[in-house]
N, C-alpha and C positions, 0 to 999 in steps of 0.2 A: 599270120600277123599280117594287118595294113600296113602300107608305103608311106602312111603320110609323116613317118618320124624322117625325115631326111632333109640338108639343106640348111639354109637359114630360116628360120620362124620369127619374124619380129615378134617382141612382148610390146604392142604397139602404145604411146601415150594416148591419155583420153584429153581430146581437146576442149578450151570452155571457152563461149562467149565472153563480152564485156559485163553479163549479169553472172558468170561462171556456171552456168547452164553447158550440157555437152554440144558440142558443134558439129550437129549430125553430118551439116554440108563437108564441113571438112572432114569428117571420118570417113567420108565415100572417094572424096580426090586424093585424099593421102593413105588407103588401102590399094589403090588402082593405079597410084604411085610407085607402091615398094613393090608389089605385084608384078608392072611393068619393067621391074630392075632386076626379076630374076627369085624372090623371094617366093619358098615352097608353102608357107601359110601365114596365119595372121590369128596372132593371140593377144585380146583385149581382154580387160576385166583384172590385167595380175597387179603386179605391184608397183612395176611400171606406168601403171594404167591408175593407179589412184583409185585403185577397187575397193580399198579399206573405207573411200569417203563416197563411196557411190552407194548410191539406196537401190533394193532388189529391182525396183519399179526401172530405175536408170542403166543398171548392169543388162537385164531384159533386150530394153531398146536399145541398146548400144550394141550388143550380141547381132539383132535381125538390122540395125545395119548395114554390118562386117558383112551379112551370108547376103544381105543384097547386093551391098559392091563389092562381093568378092567374088558374086554370078556363078559359082563353081567351079572357076578356074583354079582356084586351092582350099584348102581346110579350113574351116575358122575353128578356134581351138579355145573356147577362151576359157581364165582363170576360175576356178571355183572353191572359193573361201566365203567364210561368212562367220560370225560369233557366234552362231547358233550351227548343229547339223542338219538340223529340220531343214533348216532355209536353203545351207548348203545342197540338200539333194534338190528340195525343190528347183534350186537355181540349174541343176544339173539334168534333171528334166525338163525345164523351159530348154534349155538349150538344146536338146536334143530336138523337140517340140520344132523350133527355132529354124531346123538344118545343118547345124553343126557337124564338122566331121568329127570331132573330137574332145576331149575334155583334159584342161592342167587341173589337177588336183591339188590342191595346199591345204596344210593344218587350219586348226580352227585360228581365227584373229587372238589374239590376247593370250587366249587359256592354253598352255602346255601344262605336259605333263607325264607320264609314265607310257608305255609302249602296247599295253591294255587297251589306254583310251584312244591314243592317239592313232593306233591301230583300229577301232573299233568306227570312228569318224571318218578316215580314210575309205574306209571299207564301207560303209553305207552310201557312201560317193561314189565309188568303184563301180558296186554292186546296182546303182540305180538306172543305170541306162544300160543299153548293148552296145555303145559307142567307146572306142578304143581310148583308154588313158594314157595321161602321163605323169607321174609323181612327180610333185615336184618336190626336193629337199633344197631348204636354205636354213641351214643351221643359225648365221646370225643373224636374220630378218623376222624369223618363228621360235627360235629358242626349241624347237623339236629335228631332230636328227635322224633320218631315217638311216640307221646302216645297210651292206650290201646282203649282209642276213636276213635282216626285218624285210628290205625288199623281195626276197630269195623268198621269204612267207606270204607273202603278201599277193607274188607272180604266181606262187602255186596253187591258190584259191580262186583268182581270179584271172579266167583268159584275156579278158579285155582290157587287163594292166600289161600294155605292150611297150612302155619308155620311164625312164626317169631323165627328170633334169637337174642335173647334178652343181648344185650352188654352192657347194661347203667350200672352196679354193682350195681346194686340195686336190691335185690333180692324180692324187695317188687312189682316190678314192674312185674316179673313173677307172683305173689301172683294176681295183678290188671288185666292180661291177662285172666290168665286160671280162673279167676270168671266171667269175662264178654264175653269171647270168649270159655272158655276150651269144649264146645260143638261141636264148627264150625272149630276150627283151632289148631294144636299142639305149644306148646311153647318148644323152646328149649336154655339152655344154651350156652351163647355165648364166656364168660371167665371163665379160665379154674380155677382159684381160688374159683369158686362160685360154683362147680359142685353139691357138696353136698346141699346145700344151696338150690338151683334151683330145684334141685330134691326133695328134702323138701317141695316147693311152688308148685310143679306139671309140672315140665319141666320132657317132652317125650323124650328130646334129649339131646346130646352134642357135638355142635361143636368144637372140640379140637384143643388146637396146639401143647402141648409137647407130643402129643400122633404121633409126625410124629418120635420122638426116641424113647418113651417107650409106644408103645403099648398096650404091655401083660397089663402092668399096669394100662393105663387108660381105658382099655376092662373091667379090673375088679372092677376099682375105680368106675364105672357108673353104672355096676352091682348090686354090691352089696349095691351099695345105692337106686338102683331102686328096687331090691328085700325089701328093708329093716330092711335089717343085717347091722344094725348102727352102731355097737358096730366094728363089722369088715370094715365097710368103714372107721370109724371114728382112725384107727389105720392104716390102710393103707393108712389115708389122713395127720395123724402126720406127716410120712415119706414124700411123696409125695409134702406137700404143699410150702416148698421151691423152688421147681422146680417149680412147677405149677404158681406160682407169679411171674416167669420170664417171663409169656406172658402178662401181664397186664401192660408194662411201653414200654418207646416210644421205645427201642431197643431192642423188644420182638423177630424181624425177627431175627436180629445175635443173640440173646442169645439161642434161639428155634435152630437154625442153629451151635451153637456151643453144643450144647446138641446130638444132631447129629453126630455131627462131634466125639465125644468122644464116643457114643457108637460102633463108625464103620459105622453112615450109614449115610453118607452124608458128605456135605465139609460146612465151615463159610461163602464160597464166597458170599458177595453181590455187588448188584448192584446200585452206584451213583445216587441218595447221598447217599445213608449209606455207611458205611465204615466199614471194619471189628472193633472188638474191641480190641483195644490196650492195653500196659501199668498197669497200676492199675486195673484198670475198665474191663481187660480182667482175669489179676490174683482173681479177688475179684472171677466174676462170677465162675471161672473153680475152684477154692474152693467150692463154695455149690454146683458145679455138682460134683464134684470128692467125695464127702463129700458124696452125695445124692447115689453114684452108689457102694461108699464103703459099704453103709448100704442099699443097694436095698433087700427089701424083697424077701423071697421066697414062689412064689406061685403055 
């Protein structure tokens, strides 16, 4: 098994310029900033990265920018998702050609069905390259729930399936995966507000969202939990949770980009059908964010 499935792996947001084109210059600065604060990998084109609104060519260009910015210091692990299996396979192969270190494999956009069809889709993507793969389980978002037994079935067929990003929201699922497959693959937390619970259950890494704005605090949160320094981890968690919970709602992209804007590392622009927050919704979010930033702990 490779060693890329560890530490904090940011699922990065996709920055847009005033014309809603990808701001590749900012991507380069952002990737460098995250790595400089101790992040162990970069994940573009995921849910937080608004992957569903990016064209195939935009995804490939973004992936190449991330690989160039990472410059071999950490692996780039793009999210691989598409409407069709054929396009997902092509994106996986393009990612390998671009120099990525691994793949995060998602169910298909829009269509969700039974295990036979969903297995065929992710199996085609996992088998398309020799890159180490992480299966992304997010039933609230993608309406497909990969059980521990199903993950074990895939792991028995594909040696390069090495990890699972678990975003069901149930820490018992982490426990089940570790119990069944802990000697075979690594399990990671996929929801920001269950990082401590996930690590306590045996998770080895954290695919994080609010890290886009707060990498220092995010890395510290994970490392304290992983080291079993629970009093310190809980104290930081008490401060961190109101922000981490913003990762778990429908408008998580808008909210995390708003945090980035508040810390001076990004802009709140999003692509339709998403729209920037307005009115009371934006004011309420800013109240949470600004209170947390005023009370930001010294690490």
